[in-house]
C-alpha positions as CSV (number, residue, x, y, z in Angstrom):
1,M,16.5,-14.6,3.3
2,K,13.1,-15.7,4.7
3,F,11.6,-13.8,7.6
4,A,8.4,-13.3,9.7
5,A,6.5,-10.1,9.0
6,T,6.9,-8.6,12.5
7,D,8.9,-5.4,11.8
8,F,7.5,-3.7,8.7
9,D,8.4,0.0,8.5
10,I,5.4,1.9,7.1
11,S,5.2,5.7,6.7
12,I,2.1,7.5,5.5
13,A,2.1,11.3,4.8
14,G,5.4,11.5,6.6
15,T,4.2,9.8,9.8
16,D,5.4,6.4,11.0
17,F,2.3,4.2,11.3
18,S,4.1,0.9,11.8
19,D,2.7,0.4,15.3
20,S,-0.8,1.2,14.1
21,L,-1.1,-1.4,11.3
22,A,-2.0,-5.0,11.6
23,A,-1.8,-5.9,7.9
24,L,-0.6,-4.4,4.6
25,T,-1.0,-5.6,1.0
26,L,0.7,-3.9,-1.9
27,D,-0.8,-5.3,-5.2
28,I,1.2,-4.4,-8.3
29,S,0.2,-5.6,-11.8
30,R,0.6,-4.7,-15.5
31,E,-2.2,-4.6,-18.1
32,Q,-2.1,-7.6,-20.4
33,L,-2.2,-6.3,-24.0
34,E,-2.7,-8.8,-26.8
35,I,-0.5,-8.5,-29.9
36,T,-1.6,-11.7,-31.7
37,S,-1.7,-11.1,-35.5
38,F,-3.1,-13.1,-38.4
39,G,-1.0,-16.1,-39.3
40,Q,0.0,-16.9,-35.7
41,S,-1.3,-20.1,-34.1
42,A,-1.1,-19.0,-30.4
43,R,-2.0,-15.8,-28.6
44,R,0.9,-13.3,-27.8
45,Y,1.0,-10.6,-25.2
46,I,3.0,-7.7,-23.9
47,G,2.8,-5.8,-20.6
48,G,1.0,-2.5,-20.6
49,L,0.6,0.2,-18.0
50,Q,1.3,-0.5,-14.3
51,D,-1.6,-0.6,-12.0
52,A,-1.4,-1.0,-8.2
53,S,-3.4,-0.7,-5.0
54,V,-2.5,-0.7,-1.3
55,T,-4.8,-2.3,1.4
56,L,-4.1,-1.2,4.9
57,S,-5.6,-2.7,8.1
58,F,-5.3,-0.1,10.9
59,H,-5.8,-0.3,14.6
60,Q,-8.2,2.7,14.9
61,D,-7.1,5.8,16.8
62,F,-8.9,9.1,17.2
63,A,-6.1,11.2,18.9
64,S,-4.4,14.2,17.4
65,G,-2.1,13.0,14.6
66,S,-3.9,9.7,14.6
67,V,-5.0,7.2,12.0
68,D,-8.5,8.7,11.8
69,E,-7.2,12.3,11.6
70,T,-4.6,11.5,8.9
71,I,-7.1,9.6,6.7
72,F,-9.9,12.1,7.2
73,E,-7.7,15.2,6.4
74,N,-6.3,13.5,3.2
75,L,-9.6,12.1,1.9
76,G,-9.8,12.9,-1.8
77,G,-6.1,13.7,-2.0
78,T,-2.9,11.8,-2.3
79,V,-0.5,10.7,0.4
80,A,3.1,9.6,0.1
81,I,3.6,6.0,1.4
82,T,6.9,4.2,2.0
83,V,7.2,0.5,3.1
84,K,10.2,-1.6,4.1
85,P,10.2,-5.2,5.2
86,T,12.0,-4.2,8.4
87,S,12.9,-1.1,10.3
88,G,16.6,-1.5,9.3
89,A,18.4,0.6,6.8
90,V,17.4,0.4,3.1
91,S,19.5,-2.3,1.4
92,S,19.3,-5.0,-1.2
93,S,17.8,-7.3,1.4
94,N,15.5,-4.6,2.9
95,P,14.2,-2.6,-0.1
96,Q,12.0,0.4,0.3
97,Y,8.9,0.8,-1.9
98,S,7.7,4.4,-2.3
99,F,4.6,5.6,-4.0
100,N,1.6,7.9,-3.7
101,A,-1.9,6.6,-3.0
102,L,-5.2,8.3,-3.7
103,V,-7.2,8.4,-0.4
104,V,-10.6,7.4,-1.7
105,Q,-11.9,5.5,1.3
106,S,-12.4,5.8,5.0
107,T,-14.2,3.5,7.4
108,P,-13.8,5.2,10.8
109,F,-16.3,2.8,12.5
110,S,-16.2,-0.9,11.6
111,S,-16.3,-3.0,14.8
112,N,-18.5,-5.3,16.7
113,V,-19.1,-5.0,20.5
114,G,-16.0,-5.9,22.4
115,D,-13.8,-6.1,19.2
116,L,-10.6,-4.1,18.7
117,A,-11.5,-0.9,16.8
118,T,-10.1,-1.2,13.3
119,Q,-10.1,0.6,10.0
120,D,-9.6,-1.3,6.7
121,V,-9.0,0.7,3.5
122,T,-8.0,0.0,-0.1
123,W,-6.5,2.9,-2.0
124,P,-5.3,3.0,-5.7
125,V,-1.7,3.9,-6.2
126,D,-1.3,7.2,-8.1
127,G,1.6,6.9,-10.5
128,A,4.7,4.7,-10.5
129,I,6.1,2.7,-7.6
130,T,9.8,3.0,-7.0
131,R,11.9,0.3,-5.3
132,G,15.0,1.5,-3.7
133,T,17.9,-0.6,-2.4
134,A,20.4,2.0,-1.3
């Protein structure tokens, strides 16, 4: 099923930030470990530990319970994040990705005169990512 990314459901530290985000990238990879041994004529590899990061592009907000407050209060700590492709129920066609991210970056001011105030951050994922379908 193909779809336009217009209804992502994104929760950070238990708060729904779906209407405060303009973009999201969840980058998941595995280390590439070489297992080539003498006598082989081509390199061989296995997957190692998972590594991941999340990049979030927020519409900046300084109100109570806002983007700025949530990020600032959690700077240096971890936050639970859940992401679904749509706001519908979790299913095989609407999986929920759940993970913790280490809040290592905040950019409360990053705008030019007359621009929409935004905050773009990239945080490393702390631990495993789960993908739920039920």
